[in-house]
Residue, then its C-alpha position, 0 to 999 in steps of 0.5 A: m789277304t794277310s798282307a792287305r790287312a797288315p797296315w790296318r793292324r799297325l797302330d796309327l799314332g796320329l789317329a790314336v792321339g787325336a781320338a784320345v784328345l777327343a774322348l778327353l774333351v767329351l768326358l770333360s764336357m759331360t762332367t762339367e758345365v764348361q761348353l767344349i763343343a767347339v773344341f771337340a775338333s781339337g782331336a782332328v787338329v792334333a791328328s792332322l799333324m801326324t796322320t792322313p787327311r782321311r783319318t783326320a776326317y774320321l775324327a772331324i766327323a766324330a767331333v761334329l756328331l758328338g757335338l750334336l749329341a752334346h745337347q743331351w747333357h747341356d739341355d740348358t744351352s739355347t739351340v742357336d748357341w748349341l748349333a753355332r758351337v757345332l758349326l764352329c767345330g765343323l769348320l775347325g775340322l775342315v781346317a784340320i783336314q786341309g792342314a793334313a792334306l797340305r802336310e802330306r803333299r809337302e812330305g811327298r815333295l820332300e821325299r821325292m827331293t830326298v830320293i833325287a838328292e841321294t841318287a845324285q850323291r851316290a853318283v858322286l861317290r859310287s860304291i867300289p868293287t870288293a876286289i880288282g884282280s889281286v887287290g881286295l877292296s873295301a870303303r866306308y864313308v861317314s858324313a858329319t851332316a846327318e841329312a847328307l850321304v856325302g860331304g867334302d871327302l872323296y874316294e875312288v878306285a879304277a882298274t886301269p892298264y897301269g894297275v889298280r889306281v885309288i884316290v882318297g881326298d879331303v876338300r877344304g871347306k864344307g857344304l854344297e861347294a865342297v861336294q861340288t869340288a869333290a865331284s870335280v876331283l872325282g870326274a877328273f880322276r875317272a877321266a885321266a886315270f886311264t890315260e896318264p902313264d904315271l901318278a905324277a902326271l895324273s895328279r897334275t892333270i887333276d890339279e889343272t882341272l881343279q884350278r879351272l873349275v874352283a875358286d882360288e882359295e879352294f884346294v883338296t888334299a889327296i893321296v893317289g896310289e897305284f897297285h901293280g903286282d907286288k909294288v905300290t906307288l904313291a903320290n902324296c898331295g898334302h895328305h895323311p900317309p896311309l897305314l901299312v899292316h903286315d905280319e901284325q906290324v903297323t907302319e905309316v908309309d913314308t911318302g916323302e915330303p908331301t907337295v901342296p894340295l890339288g888346286m894349288g899347283s901340285d906336282p908330287g914326287l912318287t914313292e914306291h913300296s913293297w906290296p907283299t901278299g897279305a898286306r893291307m893298306l889303309f887310306y883315310t881322311d882327317g875325320l879319323v884322326e881328328a875325332r874327339d871324345k867328350t874330354g877333347e882327346f883325339f881318337p887314338l888310331d894307334v890303339y886300334a890300328a893293329e885290328i885292321g889286319e884282322g878278319s875280312v877287309e869289310e869286317a876290319l872297316d866296320r870295326l874301325v868305324e864302330h870304335l871311332l863312333s863309340y869314342a866320339g859319342n856318335r858325333m862326327n865334326d868332320d866327314l870321314a872317308l876310308v879305303l882299305a886295300e889288301s894284297e891277295s894271292q895271285 
């Protein structure tokens, strides 16, 4: 019984504001000589912008009833004029009810479309497991567009016969085309990560797929990694090298000379690095290092990088994103993708 009554205990702002407008108009009508009967329906019109058709109808009916009673304090008004004003009030009330119904239908369609869009976006950028074998994992995505969950940045992790493979990338451009390009890259990675024997071949396969699917001017900077035992292999396709945090030391991993991005004939060389127990590696996109504060200064990643090694990988990324958003005033000019990997004991 309690749960059934709970919705009625919550204040309906539209109903409250509409009732307040109606009460004000009635009060003015009673204390002045101004004929306001026709505009009593203004309360219903205001309510129609914020509440349901049924509650709008309550106010419309109340407006008509009060209009009928108004003859008591405007006894000098002719009957025909009085009834005409009441009729106009009723017509305006009907318009308000119809407006509330149309708004409610539009909002319902928008809500359904939003759910579909979110489902499609989450299919493009799926959540990753918290651990694969001895590799702990965490990822975060911050979209520069408030209405979107994903944009032109991308990440994915796959447990393959060759080790745990990861890709983090940044699509040139923004908007729907960038999302489509990101989906193409992720689809190519998911298909080829299990069949290509080394990262160079994997990168070339993604590159060839991308060249077939996108326009000539489109490209994707990306870094592809493979964790296997105590080693990590990296292929850099025009992207930021990852950061390695170990024994409270932060270093930028030397991935050699980066090749051209994916989609432009990328054929990266491979670099191999030690991956000791307890080490963490942060893969990131431009949004992390190109965020600015109100003075135009870039986010000082080196100031906060050491904190990447503190707490769990989830806590470390949450803390880093919090620092970034605070620094940028909660305004992101570029999408951000982060993947943090940790070497756990076997």
